[in-house]
C-alpha positions as CSV (number, residue, x, y, z in Angstrom):
1,M,10.3,-42.5,-40.9
2,L,13.4,-40.3,-40.7
3,N,16.6,-41.8,-42.1
4,R,19.8,-41.7,-40.1
5,G,21.2,-38.5,-41.8
6,T,18.1,-36.5,-41.3
7,L,17.9,-37.6,-37.6
8,L,21.5,-36.5,-37.1
9,L,20.9,-33.1,-38.6
10,L,17.9,-32.7,-36.3
11,V,19.9,-33.5,-33.2
12,V,22.6,-31.0,-34.3
13,A,20.0,-28.3,-34.9
14,I,18.5,-28.8,-31.4
15,A,21.9,-28.7,-29.8
16,L,22.8,-25.4,-31.6
17,G,19.4,-23.9,-30.6
18,G,20.0,-24.8,-27.0
19,G,23.5,-23.2,-27.1
20,V,22.2,-20.0,-28.6
21,L,19.5,-19.8,-25.9
22,L,22.1,-20.4,-23.1
23,F,24.4,-17.7,-24.5
24,E,21.6,-15.1,-24.7
25,N,20.6,-15.8,-21.1
26,S,24.2,-15.5,-20.0
27,D,24.6,-12.3,-21.9
28,R,21.4,-10.8,-20.5
29,T,22.6,-11.6,-16.9
30,S,26.0,-10.1,-17.5
31,R,24.5,-6.8,-18.7
32,D,22.3,-6.5,-15.6
33,P,24.2,-4.3,-13.1
34,S,22.5,-6.0,-10.2
35,T,24.3,-9.3,-11.0
36,E,27.8,-7.8,-11.3
37,A,30.5,-9.0,-9.0
38,G,30.4,-7.2,-5.6
39,A,26.6,-6.7,-5.6
40,G,25.1,-8.6,-2.7
41,E,21.4,-9.4,-2.9
42,A,18.7,-9.8,-0.2
43,Q,15.0,-9.9,0.1
44,G,13.1,-6.7,-0.1
45,K,12.1,-4.5,2.9
46,P,10.1,-1.3,3.5
47,L,11.5,1.7,1.9
48,L,10.6,4.0,4.8
49,P,10.4,3.4,8.6
50,F,6.9,4.9,8.8
51,E,3.4,4.5,7.3
52,E,1.8,6.6,4.6
53,S,-0.4,8.3,7.1
54,A,2.7,9.7,8.9
55,I,3.9,11.7,5.8
56,A,3.1,15.4,6.3
57,Q,4.9,17.0,3.4
58,F,6.9,16.0,0.3
59,T,8.6,17.6,-2.7
60,L,8.8,16.0,-6.1
61,S,11.8,17.1,-8.2
62,R,12.2,16.1,-11.8
63,P,14.8,17.2,-14.4
64,D,13.8,20.2,-16.4
65,Q,10.5,20.6,-14.6
66,S,9.4,22.8,-11.7
67,D,9.5,21.2,-8.2
68,L,6.1,20.3,-6.8
69,T,5.6,20.6,-3.1
70,F,2.6,19.2,-1.2
71,V,1.6,19.7,2.4
72,K,-1.1,18.0,4.4
73,D,-3.3,20.5,6.2
74,E,-4.8,20.1,9.7
75,S,-7.9,18.5,8.3
76,G,-5.9,15.9,6.4
77,V,-6.4,17.4,2.9
78,W,-3.4,17.5,0.7
79,Q,-2.6,21.0,-0.7
80,M,0.0,21.9,-3.4
81,S,2.1,24.8,-2.0
82,T,4.5,25.3,-4.9
83,P,4.6,26.2,-7.8
84,E,1.0,27.3,-6.9
85,E,-1.4,27.0,-4.0
86,Q,-4.3,24.7,-4.7
87,V,-6.0,21.6,-3.5
88,A,-4.2,18.5,-4.7
89,E,-5.7,15.6,-6.5
90,E,-6.2,13.0,-3.8
91,G,-5.9,10.0,-6.1
92,A,-2.5,11.1,-7.5
93,I,-1.1,11.8,-4.0
94,A,-2.4,8.4,-2.6
95,F,-1.0,6.5,-5.6
96,L,2.5,8.0,-5.2
97,L,2.7,7.6,-1.4
98,S,1.5,4.0,-1.6
99,Q,4.4,3.3,-4.0
100,L,6.8,4.9,-1.6
101,T,5.7,3.2,1.6
102,R,5.4,-0.4,0.4
103,S,8.2,-3.0,0.6
104,S,10.7,-3.3,-2.2
105,N,11.0,-6.5,-4.2
106,R,14.6,-7.0,-3.3
107,V,17.7,-5.2,-1.9
108,I,21.1,-5.0,-3.5
109,N,24.3,-3.9,-1.7
110,V,26.6,-2.0,-4.0
111,D,29.7,0.1,-3.9
112,S,28.8,3.8,-3.8
113,R,31.0,4.5,-6.9
114,S,28.8,2.2,-9.0
115,L,25.6,4.3,-8.6
116,V,26.0,5.5,-12.2
117,D,25.3,1.9,-13.3
118,F,21.8,2.2,-11.8
119,G,21.0,5.6,-13.1
120,L,21.3,7.1,-9.6
121,D,24.0,9.6,-10.4
122,N,21.4,11.6,-12.3
123,P,18.0,10.4,-11.0
124,T,14.8,10.3,-13.0
125,A,13.1,11.9,-9.9
126,T,13.9,12.8,-6.3
127,I,11.2,12.8,-3.7
128,T,12.0,14.5,-0.3
129,L,9.5,13.5,2.4
130,E,8.9,14.8,6.0
131,S,7.0,12.7,8.6
132,D,5.4,13.8,11.8
133,V,5.6,10.5,13.7
134,S,7.4,12.1,16.6
135,E,8.1,15.6,18.0
136,E,11.2,15.8,15.8
137,K,10.4,15.7,12.1
138,S,12.0,12.9,10.1
139,T,13.2,13.6,6.6
140,Y,14.0,11.1,3.9
141,Q,15.0,11.4,0.3
142,I,14.1,8.8,-2.4
143,L,16.1,8.8,-5.6
144,V,14.5,7.0,-8.6
145,G,17.0,5.5,-11.1
146,D,17.0,3.4,-14.2
147,S,14.8,0.4,-14.9
148,D,16.3,-3.1,-14.6
149,F,17.1,-5.2,-17.6
150,G,13.5,-6.6,-17.8
151,G,12.1,-3.1,-17.8
152,D,9.4,-3.7,-15.2
153,Q,11.3,-2.7,-12.1
154,R,13.2,0.5,-11.0
155,Y,16.3,1.0,-8.9
156,I,15.7,3.2,-5.8
157,Q,18.1,4.7,-3.3
158,V,16.7,5.9,0.1
159,I,18.7,8.5,2.0
160,D,18.0,9.3,5.7
161,L,18.7,13.0,5.7
162,N,18.5,13.1,9.5
163,E,21.4,10.7,9.8
164,E,23.4,12.5,7.1
165,Q,22.8,15.8,9.0
166,I,24.2,14.3,12.2
167,N,27.3,13.2,10.3
168,A,27.7,16.5,8.5
169,D,30.4,18.9,9.7
170,G,29.7,22.5,8.7
171,S,27.4,24.1,6.1
172,E,29.7,23.0,3.2
173,Q,29.2,19.4,4.0
174,E,25.5,19.9,4.5
175,T,25.2,21.1,0.9
176,E,26.8,17.8,-0.2
177,I,24.0,15.9,1.5
178,A,21.4,17.0,-1.0
179,D,23.2,15.0,-3.7
180,S,25.1,12.3,-1.8
181,V,25.6,10.2,-5.0
182,E,28.4,12.6,-6.0
183,T,30.6,11.6,-3.1
184,E,34.0,10.2,-4.2
185,E,34.5,8.1,-1.1
186,S,33.7,4.4,-1.5
187,S,31.2,2.8,0.8
188,D,28.5,0.1,0.6
189,L,25.0,1.3,-0.1
190,E,21.6,-0.4,-0.3
191,I,19.7,-0.2,-3.6
192,H,16.1,-1.3,-3.8
193,L,14.3,-2.8,-6.7
194,V,10.6,-1.7,-6.8
195,S,7.7,-2.1,-9.2
196,G,7.8,0.1,-12.3
197,G,4.5,1.5,-11.2
198,I,6.5,4.2,-9.4
199,I,7.2,5.8,-12.8
200,N,3.4,6.1,-13.5
201,A,3.1,7.8,-10.1
202,I,5.6,10.5,-10.7
203,E,5.4,11.1,-14.5
204,R,2.3,13.3,-14.4
205,P,1.9,16.9,-15.7
206,T,1.3,19.5,-13.1
207,S,-2.4,19.7,-14.0
208,E,-3.0,16.1,-13.0
209,W,-1.7,16.8,-9.5
210,L,-4.5,19.3,-9.0
211,V,-8.3,18.9,-8.7
212,A,-10.5,21.0,-10.9
213,E,-11.3,24.5,-9.6
214,E,-14.9,23.8,-8.7
215,E,-13.9,20.6,-6.9
216,A,-11.1,22.4,-5.1
217,T,-13.6,25.1,-3.9
218,D,-16.0,22.4,-2.6
219,E,-13.2,20.6,-0.7
220,V,-11.9,23.7,0.9
221,T,-15.4,24.7,2.0
222,D,-16.0,21.2,3.4
223,S,-12.7,21.2,5.3
224,Q,-13.6,24.5,7.0
225,Q,-17.0,23.4,8.2
226,P,-17.1,22.2,11.9
């Protein structure tokens, strides 16, 4: 049976342990940019206003690597058009597009000047997509930023380039559209939190975006048959 002194020490130790845990949780929250003052939060929503099947072309840009451009041909087969022309790996394309056309986990409204806090001033990757849902092509740009504090989600910014084009005035401003995160004017922007799986989808070497030569030849032959 514990004496009074030992019991008192035990109570103090438990209290101190609880205080440390509370402090760590508070510190963790304070370091997460999504919880800073001025950042409103809402439930997630679709990143794009169209389905995966509507995407006709996209370009993946990553720092210090060649841009990869893919186009869906008339038979529905994805082809890499740059840096080389070859049949694309269907699984790699499908996995990336599924990540881009799903709903985000949550949406955060932030000041445009705070994009640096989310790694969106210098994105890990930029994906520019074109859809053919209507006679006029729709173009969107998706910027992939840093991971959240937990490390299992990524910050994403979606830019409607059609809307930006309408608001643009002259070729000089059109150039600024390609990198809208550099604008100095303050405005509210939506930032999405998505599954970290998007990183697995984009961090592939060029070879993994292409099918083997023999398979590519077979696919092209099949697509040309009536």
